[in-house]
C-alpha positions, -999 to +999 in steps of 0.1 A: -207+461-793-212+492-771-207+493-733-235+503-713-230+523-680-255+522-652-261+539-619-258+506-598-226+497-617-211+532-611-220+532-574-202+496-571-172+509-591-166+538-567-165+516-538-143+492-555-118+518-564-117+532-527-114+496-515-085+487-539-066+520-528-073+511-492-056+476-497-025+492-517-023+522-494+007+510-473+025+497-505+022+530-522+030+550-493+065+530-491+071+539-529+067+576-521+102+592-530+092+619-554+088+649-553+091+647-516+096+615-496+069+621-470+053+587-475+018+597-478+011+591-516-011+560-510-029+576-481-037+607-502-050+586-530-072+566-508-087+596-489-093+612-524-113+583-537-130+578-504-141+614-506-157+606-539-173+574-527-187+590-496-203+618-516-221+592-538-231+571-510-248+600-494-272+603-524-305+586-523-315+557-545-335+581-569-303+600-579-298+599-616-267+585-633-257+620-642-262+633-608-241+604-595-213+612-617-213+650-609-215+643-573-185+619-575-163+641-595-170+670-572-164+650-542-130+639-557-120+675-564-130+690-531-116+660-512-084+657-531-053+652-511-015+658-520-002+660-554-013+625-567-049+629-553-053+662-571-040+648-604-062+615-601-093+639-595-084+656-627-080+623-646-115+611-634-132+643-640-119+647-677-125+611-686-163+615-675-165+648-691-157+633-724-176+600-718-212+598-729-235+587-700-265+579-722-266+550-745-238+525-754-202+537-752-183+525-780-144+517-781-137+550-798-155+569-770-134+553-743-102+560-762-113+596-766-121+599-728-086+585-719-066+609-742-089+638-727-079+627-692-043+624-699-044+659-718-060+674-688-037+662-662-005+672-682-021+707-685-030+709-649+006+704-638+031+734-637+062+715-648+053+680-660+079+653-654+083+620-672+083+589-650+055+602-630+017+595-629+016+616-660+036+591-680+013+562-668-017+582-679-004+591-712+006+553-717-030+544-707-044+568-735-020+555-761-031+519-751-067+528-755-062+543-789-043+514-802-071+490-789-099+511-805-082+513-837-077+475-835-115+472-835-121+457-799-152+465-779-153+492-752-147+468-723-116+455-739-103+491-745-103+496-707-083+463-703-058+473-729-054+508-713-048+491-678-022+467-693-003+498-709-003+517-677+011+487-659+039+483-683+045+522-681+047+519-644+075+493-647+094+517-669+092+546-645+126+538-627+143+542-662+127+575-666+136+590-633+169+589-614+155+593-579+133+562-584+162+541-598+182+550-566+154+541-544+146+509-563+109+516-566+084+526-592+066+560-591+040+561-562+014+581-580+017+559-612+012+529-589-020+546-576-034+551-611-027+515-620-047+504-589-076+525-601-075+513-636-071+477-625-102+481-602-120+495-633-110+466-654-121+441-628-155+460-625-161+457-660-150+422-669-148+404-635-113+394-640-085+404-616-057+418-639-024+400-641+003+423-624+034+433-642+067+426-624+080+456-607+104+466-580+091+454-546+089+486-526+108+489-494+097+516-467+120+547-467+139+545-434+164+575-442+151+601-465+179+626-460+196+619-492+163+621-511+151+653-493+168+683-510+178+711-488+171+734-519+135+723-523+105+743-511+098+736-475+060+735-476+030+722-492+002+742-497-034+732-507-066+751-508-099+750-527-107+782-547-137+797-560-128+818-589-137+827-625-120+804-650-102+833-669-083+842-634-067+806-633-040+812-660-027+843-639-028+823-609-006+796-624+020+821-635+020+835-600+025+803-582+051+789-607+072+818-597+070+809-562+077+772-562+071+739-577+050+708-580+020+730-590-012+715-599-044+733-603-075+713-614-113+720-616-134+742-637-170+760-635-156+783-607-144+754-583-107+746-583-082+726-562-047+742-560-015+723-548+019+738-548+052+734-530+066+767-517+089+785-493+067+815-489+033+802-476+018+836-473+026+845-509+010+813-522-024+822-501-021+857-513-021+846-550-052+825-543-069+857-526-060+877-559-076+852-581-108+845-560-117+830-526-095+803-512-108+783-484-100+750-466-064+760-466-038+731-454-001+738-449+022+709-445+059+713-434+079+688-452+108+683-427+084+679-399+064+654-416+096+633-428+110+634-393+078+623-377+075+593-401+046+571-406+022+563-378+024+527-367+000+500-359-036+495-353-055+503-321-090+492-311-108+519-290-139+508-270-162+527-249-168+510-216-191+512-185-180+494-154-146+486-140-149+448-148-158+454-186-130+480-187-104+456-174-117+429-197-114+448-228-079+461-216-069+425-212-079+420-248-055+447-259-082+476-265-079+513-254-108+519-233-129+551-226-150+547-196-183+563-190-213+563-165-247+575-164-235+607-146-203+610-166-211+604-202-185+606-229-181+641-247-172+646-285-141+661-272-130+631-254-140+611-284-120+633-308-089+635-285-089+597-282-086+593-320-061+620-323-036+612-296-036+574-300-007+576-326-018+548-349-026+547-385-053+523-382-081+528-356-113+505-350-140+521-327-165+503-307-191+529-294-211+502-274-239+527-270-263+539-296-259+575-285-223+576-292-223+561-327-228+593-346-204+612-324-178+587-328-183+589-365-179+627-365-147+624-346-137+598-371-142+619-402-119+644-387-092+619-381-097+606-416-088+640-429-054+637-414-047+604-432-057+579-404-079+549-413-108+547-391-137+523-388-165+530-365-183+496-360-220+505-348-221+484-317-252+494-295-243+473-265-214+463-245-219+426-253-217+434-290-184+452-285-170+422-264-181+399-295-163+421-320-132+424-298-130+386-295-125+382-332-099+411-337-068+396-353-039+420-355-023+397-382-053+404-406-056+434-430-076+462-419-105+458-441-107+420-434-107+425-398-133+451-398-156+429-417-151+401-393-156+423-362-187+438-378-202+406-387-195+393-350-213+423-336-242+422-361-247+386-352-249+390-315-283+391-301-283+411-271-305+419-240-303+432-205-320+433-173-324+466-154-347+480-125-371+509-131-366+540-108-397+559-117-431+557-132-433+554-170-448+536-201-429+511-220-436+488-251-443+461-225-467+485-204-466+508-177-439+503-150-432+520-116-402+523-091-388+486-083-402+469-115-377+447-132-374+454-169-362+431-194-345+446-226-343+431-260-323+449-287-328+483-268-364+479-263-383+472-230-403+439-236-406+423-202-417+434-169-414+414-138-405+415-103-376+392-101-342+396-119-336+358-126-373+354-139-370+384-162-335+372-173-351+339-183-376+356-205-349+377-222-329+346-229-361+329-244-365+359-267-328+361-281-317+325-280-322+313-316-321+277-327-285+286-342-273+300-310-241+284-295-230+306-265-247+330-239-226+355-224-238+373-192-220+403-176-229+408-139-234+443-130-226+462-098-240+446-067-254+417-086-259+384-067-230+359-074-257+330-072-270+343-104-244+324-124-254+290-110-291+297-116-287+308-152-265+278-159-292+253-144-319+271-166-298+267-198-291+229-190-329+226-189-339+243-221-307+242-241-281+218-227-260+222-260-255+259-254-224+271-235-225+299-208-197+326-202-201+347-172-180+380-165-182+405-136-186+437-155-194+460-126-218+482-146-243+504-128-280+503-134-279+468-152-277+436-130-273+419-161-262+421-197-270+392-218-259+382-253-262+352-277-237+342-302 
């Protein structure tokens, strides 16, 4: 029976692969001892697949299956990071190039695609070595061929290929001395296994059984693994060049260093090489075509710097009380006011300078969400995992911060914080300073305005009376707690009045009151 591919299934698969690599990122980084023990293989693989997944996500629902695949493989190619990311992008590119996207996919088609992918990856590497991702890819191709010859269906071929890859991964220490000495399997091969396992899960719903392998230990002293005789720099760039210029480029770069990988086609290429002469590597690209997005890494600096540590929550706050409250909860704060809003430069610097490998951002203002996301995209290019939770209000940020658990995995805690923020109904009370028109009608200076989910919905002349109406609008039958943040100059008696009002309408609901000190808003209100 043939396997039918679909656009919806493909979209889900791209997210599943990126998520699986995200979960395995730290483990794979710890395995990274070859060709350079710089501890970034897992991060590079994750960033590569996130680049592809983000490209697909940007396409609208009207995109065809063929458009999705083309966009994805191009996204992998242009976003590929490091030696492993470049090879993985070539494997996926070649696999889909030889896999029919129209009609049922038979077992023989799957096997042929795996063989094409393995052959393309081996051809892309300047000096192929056994015991690497290439060996794992070859084993997957052999497993797929054997399964197809046995007469199984297309889904089963993927499963057999994944099993063969896991078994090949376990053999890599016996194929390469540096892996055996470190007591680990090959990091790039492990990344490929993660992708194949995710593919098997997507097709069958089963979580594959893992082959026993060495438990990785982080490399703490890589001096015995980093050879002084090896090239000092990693050079990567995208290249626009005619296909017939690539053989000459390979020859020129092989003479300069090692770990050469050149992948792509149709005038778009991704070039990766380790060299001592950075200028010569770039000049070789100029001779072949137009290199751009050039990235140079000095291995000694990267190894000496070591991996970044920990997770940090960055939250934008307004008001001294709110700032202190968030800092007590362990967050880094960026304080803003109406007259001193946050700048994009401040946002970027906060992510760049925090020194963490995982960052969660709470913008707490709808104007800052897109700006923080742009800063986060730049940080992701440097290998940092960043999640921007789209909090529109300070009280949503407080709700998200309350459920942050440093002991949970990054993806799990982001989901929990996002859910807490999304399920927090929020409102506020402010006072108009000029004439205007709102959803609730015309207003003038001194009018008290009630805000519900960012819109003016109540007009009155008393802060408490307007606050009661806002609470009535956002307090659902399922609400269990009301949180009120008092603004700068707010009457302390507001707390007692609000508590009495809640006892009258909903005695089952708890009330929390904080002194936030925010300007312009006597009250922030939230319901959870």
